[in-house]
N, C-alpha and C positions, 0 to 999 in steps of 0.2 A: 567800302572803301577804293580805289582806283587801283586797278592792276598795274604792277611792276612790272617792267619790261627785263630782261635777264640782266642786261647792264645794270637797272636798277636795284634787283635785287643783289648780286654784287658788290655795289656799293653798299647796299644796307649792310649785309653780313659782316663787313670789314669793322661795323660799328656796334653791332650785336653784344660781345663778349667784349668785358673790360682790356684783357689782354689779346695780342695777336697768336701765341700758344700758351696753353694752360693742358698740361697731359694731365689726363685723367679717361678713364673708360665710362665713367658715372653715368655724366652728361646724355651720350649717345646713345649707351646702353635703353636706359630710361625712355628717350624719345622714339628710337626702335623698338622697344616692346610695345609702345602705345599704337604704332604704325602697324605691327605684325609682321615686322621684316628684321627678326632679330635673328632668326636661324634659318639661314639658305637652304633651298630645297635642292640643290645640284651640289656635286662634289666642288672643293674649294682647295685653292693653290695660292697662297700666300708667299711674296717674294720679297724680302730686303736685304739690306745691303748696303754698304758708304758706294760702290759702283758696281755698274754692270746690273744692274736690277731692271732698268728700263729695258736691256736690251734682250734678257732672260723670260722676261715677262712677254714682250714681243716674239720671240722665236715661240714659246708656248702656244702662242694665239695663232699664230700660223701654222703652224703642225695641226692643231686642232679644226682648225677651219680647213686645213687639205683633205682632214679625215672624215670632213662633213659633220662635225659636230658644231651646234650654235653656243660660241662663247659670250660670256659678260667679261667686259673689261676693264677693269680702275687703276687709271695711272697718274700720277702728278708730280710733278706741277706740270701747268700746259704751255706750249711753246707759243701758238699766236691765235688761239682759240681756245676759250672755257670747255667748248661741246667734246675737245680733245679726250679730256680727259674720262668721259664714260664710252663704252662701244661695247654693241650687241649685233651680235653677227657677224662683225666686222666693219661695221658702220657707224660713224659718231654720232652721239643722240642728239635728236634738235631741240633748239632753244624752247621753241613752245612747250613740248613736253617736261623741260627744266623748269620751265616757270610753274608749271603743273605739278613736280614734284616738292618745289620749294613752299609754294602754297599748304602744300598736306602738312609738311615739314614742319611749317609756321604754326599752324592752326594745333598741332600735335605736342609742339614744346612749350606752348603755356608761359611758364614764368620759367622755364631752363634758358638760359644764355647757349647757345654754341658756337663754337671759333668757324672763322670762316673754312678752314678743312674738315671739320665736322659739317658742317651742311655737305658740302661735296661728296662725304664719305656715304654719309645719309640719302641724301637723293641718288649712289649708285648703286647701294643696296635696295632701295627700294623701287629702282627701276628694274633690279634684277631679280625681286620678288614678284615683279608683275610679269614675268616671261617666263617662259618655255627653255630653259637650258640646258645643258650637257656637262657646262662645266663654267666655274667662274673664277677669274686670275685676278688677284688683288695686289697689288704696288704697294707697298709701306711707303709712309709719305716719308717719314723723320724717326729714327733708331726702331722700336717695336714693340717691345715690353707695354708701353702707353700709349701708342699711335691709336689712334680711332679704328684704324683696317682691324686692329686686333682686340675687338669687341667679337670678332668671330671666331669661329675652333676651325682651322685649316684641314682639314686631311692632308696634306703635303707643304711644309714650309720649306722655303729657303733662305739661306742668306750669303749672296753672292761673295761678299767680298767685307771686310772689316782695315778700314784704316782710319787716321784722325780726319775729324772733320764734326763739325756742331757739337764741339767739345763744350760749350758753356751749359748743354743741355744735357750731354750723354756723360759726360766724364774725361778727365785730361787724358787718360792711355788707351791704347787700342784694349787692353783687358777690360774695361770698363764700357767700352761702348760694342765690344762684343757680348759682353753679358746684357746690354741694353736689348741688343736686335736678335741675340737667342730669346728673347721673351714671347716670340710668337711659336716655339715649341710645344708641343703635345704629347703628353701621355700617350705611350702606343702608337705615336703614329711617326711617319718618317718627317726628318729633319735632314736635310740636303746642307750642306757647305761647299762653296763654288770654287775658292781659289786653293794656291797650292799651301800658303804660308795660314794657318788658323793661331788665332788667339785661345789660351788654355779655357781662358771663360766659356767659350762654346763648347768643347767637348762637359767640362763642368755643368754648365744650364741643362745639357741636354741629358746626362747622367741623373742631374735631381730631378727634371719631372718625368724622365724615364721615355725620353721620346728615342728613336730609333736614329741614330748618328751617322750618316754616309759622307765621305769626304773626297773631294774631286781629285784623281791620279791615286787615291787607294781600293775606293770602291765601286768606281767611275769614272769613266774618261773617256778622252778623243783621242786617237791614235792618226796623227798626221801622216798621207802620201801627197805625191804629189799632186795627184788632182783631186783632194779631197781628204778625208776622213773616215777611219772606223769607230763606231761607237760602243762600248761596253759597259756592262755591268752586271756583275754577277755572271748567270749562264745566258744573260742576253747580249746579241752581238748583233750590228748592222755593219755589213762592210760597205766599202765604195760610196758612201754619202757625199752630197757635192759640197764643195765649202759654201758656207753662210753668204748669204746676199749683203750681212754687214761688213763693213769694211774690218779689217784688223785683224793680227795673230790671236789678239784676246778673245775673239768671237767663236774661238773654236771650244774652249772652254766651257763659255755662254750657250753655245748647242749644246755642251756635253751634261751640262747643269740643267738644261732646259728640259733633254730627253731623259735624264733620270729621273725627273719630276714627276713626268709622264709615267716612265714605268714604275715608279715606287708606287702611282697610283691605279695601276694596271691599265692605263690607257694608250701605251704607247703602239700608233699603228706601224703598217708593213713598213719597210724602209723604202720604198717607191713613195709614197704618201708623206714618209718624213722628209724625202727628198723634194718632192713639189714644197712643202712647206718652207723649206729652208731656202728653195730657190725664190720663193714669194714674197718673204719677208723684210717690211721695210721699217725705218726708224728717224722719224725727223730728228736733226741737229746732233745727232751721233755718227760722228767723220762723215756727215752727207755730201755724197758729192754733186757739183753742179757743173759739168763738163760744158768744154769752148775753147774758143782760141787761148785764154786761161782759165785753168782750172779754178774754180772755189770749194772751199770744203767748210763745211759750217760745224761746230763740236763744242756740245754744253758742258765739256771739260772744267774743273771749278775747284778741284783741290789736289794734291800733289799726286794722289793716287789717279785718277781721272788724267791728269796730267802727264804720269808715268804711260799711262795707255797710248795717249793721243803722241806722245814723242815718240813711241814702237812704231806705230802707224803711218806717221810721216814720214820715218827713217824706212821704213817698208817699202815705202812708193812715191819715192825722189820724181822729182819733175824732171825734165830736160832742163829744163831754166832755173831760175830763182825762187825760193819760197819768199812771201810777204805776208807776215805775221799780224793781225789785229785783236788787240784783245785787251778784255777789259773785265776787273775783278771785282767782288764784293770787297768790302773793308773789312769785313769778319775771316775773310779767308788768308790763308798761308801762303803769301805770293811769292814771299821767298823761294819756298820748296819749289813751287810750279814754275818760278824762273829756272831755277836749276834743272828740272825735268826739262824743261822747252829748251833748254840751251843744247841736252844731248842731240836734239834734232835739227841744231841751226848749221848753214853752212858759213863762210865768210863773206859771201855777197848778198844776203838774203838780210831782209829788212824788217823792223820791228816798229809797230805804230801801238801805244797806248790809248784806251779810250777813256774818256769821264762816263762814270755810272751816275746818274744824280738818286737822290731820294736816301733818307735814313738810313741806310746801311752801305750808300755809294762812296765809291773812291775815286781821286780825281786823277786824270790821266798824269798828270805833274808829278803825282806822288806813285804811281807806278814807276814811270819812266826814271826818277830819281833811284830807287831801289832797286830796278832792273838792269841799268847800264853799267853795274860793275858785275852783276852777274854772267849779263850776255857778252859781255867785252864789247860794245860795238855803244855809238849812242842808240837812243829811243826816240823815236819821234811821237808826237802827242797830239791828239785831235777833242775836240769839245765834247765832240758826241761821237757814238756808232756810225749814223750816216758819214761825217766828216772820215770818220778812219776809211768805211768803205773808199769815199772818193780818194782819200791818198794811196790808198791801194791799186782803184783802178787806175788812176794815173800815172803809177809809175810800173805799172804790169806791163809785160811784153808775151805775146803770143808763144807758149813753152814754160810761160812762170806758173805758180799756182801761190793764189789766196786764202789761207787758213786763217777764218774768224773764229776766235774761243773764247772761253773765258765763264759764261754764266749763260742761263736763261735769257737774263734782263740783256745780253752782248746778243745773243746766235738770233732771238727773235726780231729784232728793228733791224739787225743786220739782212736777214732774209727776205725781211718786206723792200729794202733798201734794192738788195739784189732784184727783185721781182718789178720794181717799179723803172730800175734801169739795165735789165739787162738786155735789152733792143737795141739801146745804143752799145754796149760791152761788146756785140757778138757782131756790132759792123765795124772795131777795131784793126 
């Protein structure tokens, strides 16, 4: 058989299972059992939630690395390269290694079909099983109870937030969604909730399975100071910590949740080490700022909850000049609610450009502009592609202005590539 490249493997994996999403743990459990990778040898922290889980996993990894721990990290989806999904010791897995893992998974699965996400989860767990690791951090893909990541029993489980998203799969209410996300909780183990407002179903599920539930601002939290914050959880207190390197006020709660997860597992390092980790953390596409005469910001906010956080952060970090927004949303997202959140952050002179996202789940720029114009109280320009939207923003931006590109991984990934290609010309303006 001709050996496939990574790109060929990824194209092949989209065709193996008849459905893109098919939630059950049985297929991946059998395959991992055949591979001997079903029970990780290192402690596991699983992180789910509607929004904020990427930030919390990045913060946990950064603090553990600062403490000299060797960490396996699995996240999804990727932004620009598939290899982003799996990191070991802070380094992305290499394509040849992924190809070798996929070949072993293919041999083990036999007549079992796997979804695209199940392939990536199996590859991550198999990669981690072959490495000496001190900790494994797993980001839940969608939901929790039937997400492939939940094949592993986490030592500490975190649900960062619950809001309306993926309702076709998880249910129509936050209580339904909370119940699904709390499916990662385990009996007798720590279960953390990282937001102020908590659905009753989170507590009910923790009680049902016998997990030890802790809540942000009830059992742990961050007391903000002028130059940082103090972390507290029970008798644990770390004073004088610096602000997380990730932008936005919401990151204080995310940092507290990450530190509480580490403390719950007995892995919290001293304050100086925590401070080093908080200062070193990076996360592409989450209020990612690229400075210059015109500041460019990239954020994958794509639902009302994440749009609210984005709007708050935009308000906290206002530019000297105008804000020019470039936005593209998928058709299954609540664009009206996202628009209402965005409107809170806009000034009278700010500009908005909607872009078309192609594909089965795509939404046209004209559809988004028609919906948003009355919500935002201004004309909304349109562009046929993300690149054209970025060009629109670059044409209208002047020194001191800010461009904010948001709406989806499908928006931010090509926008980052556009900026990489054209940033030399932008810096000369």
